[in-house]
MISE-558678 format. One line per 3 residues: number of its first residue (from 1); their letters; for each residue x, y, z of C-alpha. Coordinates in Angstrom, 2 decimals, decimal comma, m for minus. Layout:
% residues N
NUM> A> X Y Z ~ ...
***
This chain:
% residues 346
1> XXX> m7,07 16,44 m2,53 ~ m8,60 12,97 m2,72 ~ m11,60 12,28 m4,91
4> XXX> m14,83 12,14 m2,92 ~ m16,36 8,74 m2,25 ~ m19,83 8,72 m3,83
7> XXX> m22,80 6,35 m3,64 ~ m25,24 8,29 m5,83 ~ m24,05 7,68 m9,39
10> XXX> m26,60 7,93 m12,20 ~ m26,51 5,78 m15,32 ~ m26,08 8,91 m17,45
13> XXX> m22,97 9,87 m15,47 ~ m21,44 6,41 m15,87 ~ m22,18 6,33 m19,60
16> XXX> m20,56 9,77 m19,90 ~ m17,36 8,41 m18,37 ~ m17,32 5,49 m20,82
19> XXX> m17,83 7,97 m23,68 ~ m14,71 10,00 m22,87 ~ m11,80 9,84 m25,31
22> XXX> m9,68 6,86 m24,30 ~ m6,61 8,89 m23,30 ~ m8,70 11,33 m21,26
25> XXX> m10,46 8,50 m19,44 ~ m7,26 6,65 m18,59 ~ m5,56 9,89 m17,49
28> XXX> m8,47 10,71 m15,19 ~ m8,46 7,18 m13,76 ~ m4,69 7,25 m13,18
31> XXX> m5,02 10,63 m11,47 ~ m7,69 9,27 m9,11 ~ m5,60 6,13 m8,54
34> XXX> m2,57 8,16 m7,44 ~ m4,69 10,06 m4,91 ~ m5,49 6,84 m3,03
37> XXX> m2,73 4,32 m3,80 ~ 0,99 4,06 m4,41 ~ 0,98 4,13 m8,23
40> XXX> 3,39 1,27 m8,97 ~ 2,20 m1,27 m6,41 ~ m0,17 m4,17 m7,12
43> XXX> m1,81 m6,38 m4,49 ~ m1,12 m10,08 m4,99 ~ m3,51 m12,81 m3,80
46> XXX> m3,84 m16,60 m4,09 ~ m6,89 m18,88 m4,39 ~ m7,66 m22,56 m3,68
49> XXX> m10,75 m24,49 m4,77 ~ m11,96 m26,44 m1,73 ~ m14,97 m27,98 m3,51
52> XXX> m15,17 m28,33 m7,29 ~ m18,04 m28,97 m9,72 ~ m21,67 m30,12 m9,52
55> XXX> m22,99 m26,71 m8,48 ~ m26,79 m26,45 m8,56 ~ m26,72 m22,93 m10,02
58> XXX> m27,13 m22,50 m13,79 ~ m24,69 m19,59 m14,34 ~ m24,13 m19,77 m18,10
61> XXX> m20,46 m18,87 m17,86 ~ m19,46 m21,44 m15,27 ~ m17,81 m24,82 m15,99
64> XXX> m18,63 m25,87 m12,42 ~ m22,39 m25,77 m12,97 ~ m24,03 m29,19 m12,79
67> XXX> m26,35 m28,11 m15,63 ~ m23,60 m28,33 m18,29 ~ m21,22 m31,01 m19,53
70> XXX> m17,78 m29,41 m19,52 ~ m15,74 m32,49 m18,65 ~ m14,99 m31,16 m15,18
73> XXX> m14,83 m33,91 m12,58 ~ m16,96 m33,46 m9,51 ~ m15,04 m33,24 m6,24
76> XXX> m16,38 m33,25 m2,71 ~ m15,43 m30,71 m0,06 ~ m11,75 m31,13 0,69
79> XXX> m10,84 m32,57 4,04 ~ m9,84 m29,95 6,57 ~ m6,38 m31,49 6,93
82> XXX> m5,75 m31,21 3,17 ~ m6,81 m27,56 3,14 ~ m4,54 m26,78 6,08
85> XXX> m1,63 m28,54 4,39 ~ m2,22 m26,37 1,32 ~ m2,37 m23,29 3,53
88> XXX> 0,88 m24,22 5,24 ~ 2,53 m24,78 1,88 ~ 1,27 m21,39 0,70
91> XXX> 2,66 m19,75 3,84 ~ 6,04 m21,38 3,28 ~ 6,09 m19,88 m0,22
94> XXX> 5,48 m16,44 1,25 ~ 1,68 m16,11 1,15 ~ m0,06 m14,37 4,03
97> XXX> m3,60 m14,45 2,65 ~ m5,37 m17,71 1,85 ~ m8,57 m17,65 m0,24
100> XXX> m10,89 m20,68 m0,38 ~ m13,64 m21,14 m2,97 ~ m16,45 m23,73 m3,11
103> XXX> m18,86 m24,42 m5,99 ~ m22,14 m24,18 m4,08 ~ m25,47 m22,40 m4,22
106> XXX> m24,95 m22,02 m0,49 ~ m23,19 m24,00 2,23 ~ m25,35 m26,56 4,02
109> XXX> m25,47 m26,58 7,79 ~ m23,64 m29,91 7,80 ~ m20,73 m28,21 6,05
112> XXX> m20,40 m25,30 8,46 ~ m18,34 m27,05 11,18 ~ m15,74 m28,04 8,57
115> XXX> m15,62 m24,53 7,07 ~ m15,26 m22,99 10,52 ~ m12,47 m25,43 11,32
118> XXX> m10,71 m24,45 8,08 ~ m10,96 m20,75 8,93 ~ m9,70 m21,26 12,46
121> XXX> m6,88 m23,51 11,30 ~ m5,71 m21,08 8,64 ~ m5,98 m18,14 11,05
124> XXX> m3,90 m20,03 13,62 ~ m1,05 m20,07 11,10 ~ m1,07 m16,29 11,06
127> XXX> m2,67 m16,15 7,61 ~ m5,54 m13,89 6,63 ~ m8,64 m15,73 5,42
130> XXX> m11,05 m15,28 2,52 ~ m13,90 m17,50 1,30 ~ m16,44 m17,63 m1,51
133> XXX> m19,21 m20,14 m0,81 ~ m22,27 m18,79 m2,63 ~ m25,20 m17,34 m0,71
136> XXX> m24,99 m17,24 3,08 ~ m27,63 m16,32 5,64 ~ m27,07 m14,01 8,64
139> XXX> m26,31 m16,86 11,02 ~ m23,75 m18,42 8,66 ~ m22,13 m15,04 8,10
142> XXX> m21,85 m14,45 11,83 ~ m20,44 m17,94 12,41 ~ m17,76 m17,42 9,76
145> XXX> m16,91 m13,96 11,09 ~ m16,67 m15,28 14,64 ~ m14,30 m18,00 13,43
148> XXX> m12,05 m15,28 12,04 ~ m12,99 m14,99 8,36 ~ m11,68 m11,65 7,11
151> XXX> m13,05 m11,37 3,55 ~ m16,06 m12,81 1,73 ~ m16,37 m12,83 m2,07
154> XXX> m19,77 m12,72 m3,75 ~ m20,04 m11,15 m7,20 ~ m23,04 m9,41 m8,74
157> XXX> m21,82 m10,70 m12,13 ~ m23,69 m8,25 m14,38 ~ m26,41 m5,61 m14,47
160> XXX> m29,85 m6,25 m12,95 ~ m31,36 m5,94 m16,44 ~ m29,09 m8,55 m18,09
163> XXX> m28,87 m10,84 m15,08 ~ m31,82 m13,05 m16,09 ~ m30,07 m13,89 m19,36
166> XXX> m27,17 m15,39 m17,42 ~ m28,65 m16,90 m14,24 ~ m32,15 m18,12 m13,37
169> XXX> m31,55 m20,16 m10,20 ~ m31,03 m17,22 m7,85 ~ m32,15 m13,60 m7,96
172> XXX> m30,16 m10,38 m8,02 ~ m31,68 m9,53 m4,66 ~ m30,34 m12,82 m3,27
175> XXX> m26,86 m11,58 m4,10 ~ m27,44 m8,16 m2,56 ~ m28,83 m9,81 0,57
178> XXX> m25,71 m11,98 0,95 ~ m23,50 m8,88 0,67 ~ m25,52 m7,22 3,42
181> XXX> m25,22 m10,30 5,64 ~ m21,44 m10,17 5,16 ~ m21,33 m6,47 6,07
184> XXX> m23,60 m6,92 9,08 ~ m21,28 m9,64 10,39 ~ m18,31 m7,27 10,18
187> XXX> m16,44 m8,93 7,32 ~ m14,87 m7,16 4,35 ~ m16,47 m7,53 0,93
190> XXX> m14,96 m8,66 m2,36 ~ m17,54 m8,06 m5,12 ~ m17,35 m7,41 m8,85
193> XXX> m18,56 m8,88 m12,12 ~ m17,83 m10,54 m15,44 ~ m17,55 m8,68 m18,75
196> XXX> m17,82 m10,12 m22,24 ~ m20,90 m12,32 m21,67 ~ m22,84 m10,67 m24,50
199> XXX> m24,04 m7,76 m22,39 ~ m24,52 m4,27 m23,81 ~ m22,37 m1,25 m23,01
202> XXX> m25,30 0,02 m20,96 ~ m25,21 m3,19 m18,90 ~ m21,54 m2,64 m18,09
205> XXX> m22,37 0,86 m16,89 ~ m25,28 m0,46 m14,83 ~ m23,10 m3,12 m13,16
208> XXX> m20,52 m0,55 m12,06 ~ m23,29 1,76 m10,89 ~ m24,71 m1,05 m8,71
211> XXX> m21,30 m1,69 m7,15 ~ m20,48 1,97 m6,55 ~ m23,92 2,73 m5,12
214> XXX> m23,74 0,01 m2,46 ~ m23,89 1,51 1,07 ~ m20,15 0,78 1,33
217> XXX> m17,86 0,20 m1,62 ~ m16,39 m3,32 m1,74 ~ m12,83 m3,35 m0,45
220> XXX> m11,96 m5,45 m3,51 ~ m13,65 m5,21 m6,93 ~ m12,71 m8,09 m9,25
223> XXX> m13,31 m7,28 m12,92 ~ m13,33 m10,56 m14,83 ~ m13,16 m11,08 m18,58
226> XXX> m15,23 m14,07 m19,58 ~ m13,22 m17,26 m20,01 ~ m15,18 m19,20 m22,62
229> XXX> m15,38 m22,88 m21,69 ~ m16,59 m25,58 m24,11 ~ m19,86 m27,05 m22,93
232> XXX> m21,20 m23,85 m21,36 ~ m23,92 m21,80 m23,10 ~ m21,48 m18,91 m23,56
235> XXX> m18,75 m20,95 m25,28 ~ m19,32 m19,17 m28,63 ~ m20,14 m15,64 m27,46
238> XXX> m18,34 m12,86 m29,36 ~ m15,06 m11,71 m27,83 ~ m15,13 m8,41 m25,99
241> XXX> m13,08 m5,58 m27,44 ~ m9,90 m5,07 m25,42 ~ m10,28 m1,29 m25,26
244> XXX> m13,82 m1,62 m23,91 ~ m12,49 m3,85 m21,12 ~ m9,75 m1,34 m20,25
247> XXX> m12,37 1,42 m20,23 ~ m14,37 m0,58 m17,67 ~ m11,29 m0,85 m15,43
250> XXX> m10,81 2,92 m15,66 ~ m14,45 3,71 m14,90 ~ m14,41 1,33 m11,92
253> XXX> m11,32 3,11 m10,58 ~ m12,94 6,55 m10,91 ~ m16,22 5,44 m9,31
256> XXX> m14,64 3,45 m6,45 ~ m11,45 5,41 m5,75 ~ m10,35 3,64 m2,56
259> XXX> m11,18 0,05 m3,59 ~ m8,67 m2,43 m4,94 ~ m9,70 m3,05 m8,56
262> XXX> m8,67 m6,62 m9,31 ~ m7,66 m7,70 m12,80 ~ m9,07 m11,18 m12,34
265> XXX> m10,19 m14,05 m14,62 ~ m9,27 m13,82 m18,28 ~ m5,72 m12,56 m17,84
268> XXX> m4,37 m15,58 m19,72 ~ m6,03 m14,13 m22,85 ~ m4,48 m10,68 m22,33
271> XXX> m1,10 m9,82 m23,76 ~ 1,40 m7,80 m21,74 ~ 0,40 m4,55 m23,42
274> XXX> m3,27 m4,97 m22,50 ~ m2,41 m5,80 m18,89 ~ m0,12 m2,79 m18,73
277> XXX> m2,94 m0,52 m19,91 ~ m5,23 m2,05 m17,27 ~ m2,68 m1,18 m14,59
280> XXX> m2,41 2,32 m16,02 ~ m6,22 2,56 m15,90 ~ m6,21 1,80 m12,17
283> XXX> m6,15 m1,98 m11,72 ~ m4,01 m2,72 m8,67 ~ m4,73 m6,31 m7,68
286> XXX> m4,20 m9,71 m9,31 ~ m4,38 m13,39 m8,45 ~ m0,93 m14,99 m8,52
289> XXX> m0,55 m18,61 m9,66 ~ m1,47 m20,80 m12,62 ~ m5,12 m21,54 m11,73
292> XXX> m8,21 m19,53 m10,76 ~ m10,45 m22,28 m9,35 ~ m10,76 m24,25 m12,62
295> XXX> m9,64 m21,77 m15,31 ~ m6,12 m20,92 m16,45 ~ m4,25 m17,94 m15,07
298> XXX> m0,89 m16,59 m16,28 ~ 2,03 m18,55 m14,88 ~ 3,83 m16,99 m11,95
301> XXX> 7,04 m16,51 m13,94 ~ 5,14 m14,51 m16,56 ~ 3,72 m12,25 m13,86
304> XXX> 7,18 m11,70 m12,41 ~ 8,59 m10,79 m15,79 ~ 5,73 m8,38 m16,55
307> XXX> 6,07 m6,69 m13,15 ~ 9,79 m6,30 m13,77 ~ 9,28 m4,78 m17,22
310> XXX> 6,75 m2,27 m15,86 ~ 8,64 m1,40 m12,70 ~ 5,70 m2,65 m10,62
313> XXX> 6,22 m4,16 m7,18 ~ 3,80 m6,17 m5,05 ~ 1,91 m4,10 m2,52
316> XXX> 3,57 m4,22 0,89 ~ 1,34 m2,03 3,05 ~ 0,87 m3,30 6,59
319> XXX> m2,94 m3,40 6,31 ~ m2,87 m5,66 3,24 ~ m2,77 m9,37 3,85
322> XXX> m0,28 m10,42 1,16 ~ 2,80 m8,69 2,58 ~ 5,07 m11,72 3,04
325> XXX> 3,95 m13,15 m0,29 ~ 4,61 m9,76 m1,83 ~ 8,15 m9,67 m0,45
328> XXX> 8,85 m13,15 m1,82 ~ 7,48 m12,14 m5,21 ~ 9,54 m8,94 m5,15
331> XXX> 12,69 m11,00 m4,65 ~ 11,70 m13,22 m7,57 ~ 11,11 m10,15 m9,76
334> XXX> 14,58 m8,88 m8,86 ~ 16,02 m12,20 m10,01 ~ 14,09 m11,94 m13,29
337> XXX> 15,68 m8,55 m13,94 ~ 19,12 m10,13 m13,70 ~ 18,47 m12,88 m16,27
340> XXX> 19,30 m12,66 m20,00 ~ 15,58 m13,07 m20,78 ~ 14,74 m9,75 m19,13
343> XXX> 14,38 m6,69 m21,35 ~ 13,61 m3,40 m19,65 ~ 10,53 m1,62 m20,97
346> X> 11,38 1,54 m22,81
***
C-alpha cells in the first residue's frame, strides 16, 4: 500500500524524522521509494544556460549575481538560433528533455518573444521543455505555457526564517507567488533548495516542510549541496556533514513520496559512496553532463561508471521526458561494464 500524500506536516514531525537512527531513516525512505518508483532507475536530465551573469539578485551563493566579483563573464541572452542548434545537438545525442536557465530577477517583456520562440522551436523537435527564468507573473506564465513549456524551475532555496540571511532582493512570498502562477498556468513545478549555506538543522526541516506543504508537491525536488565559489559571501562557509545531507534526501523522499528527488548541484564534491547512499535514501534524478549552468558537475563517463557499479539504469517510463537520452545512456553504461576499468560493486 502506497504511503499517503500529505500536505500538513508539522516542524516537530520533520525534526523527528531527522532524529531517527541513520539506518532506520534510510530504510524507511527506501521502503517509501519502492512504493512509488522502480527502485534501480534514475531520471536523467540536461541543462543549458541561455543567459549568464549580471543578475540583479543578491543571492549569496550565486556566482551569477552582479553584486559579487567571481570572474564570471557577463553574457547576453543567447540568440534563438544558437539555442535551437544546441537543442538539436542534444536530441542527436539522445536527449528528449531540454532545460534552459537564465540569470534574471525576472524576464522583461522585451525578452518574452524570444523565449516563446525558443520553447516553440524546441517543442517542434519533439523535445520536452523546461525553463528557469526567475520570477514570472501570471501573464508570462500563461504565455510560456501556451507556447508549450512543460516544466518551470523556481527554488525556495532555504527556510523562511533563514531566507533573509541569504537573499534580500526578493521575498519568500515572491517565490511562492511564482510557483502559484506556474501551477495556475498548467505547467509542472520543479522546486527545491540548497543545503550547506550555514543554516541550522531546524532550517533544513523547515525548508522541506514548506515544500511538502505546498498545495501540490513539486513533480521534481532538486536538493543542492552548496558549491562554494570564490568571490561570493559564502565562499568560506563550513562544509556540511555528508550524513546530514543524506538524511535530508531521505526525509524529502518520505515527505514527498511521488516526487522525483533530484541529487543536483554539488555532486562533483561527492564521492561514489556518498552518491550511492543518496540513491539508497530515495534520490532518483540527476543532471547529466559536465556543467550545471556555471558550476562543475561530474563528467558523463563518471556517471556511467557509477550507474554500472550500482546496477542503476536511467529511467525509461513513457511519461518521463528523458526516455531517448536514457536509452543512449543505458547503452553507454553497458559499454562501461565491458571495459577493463569496470569493477562490479560487491
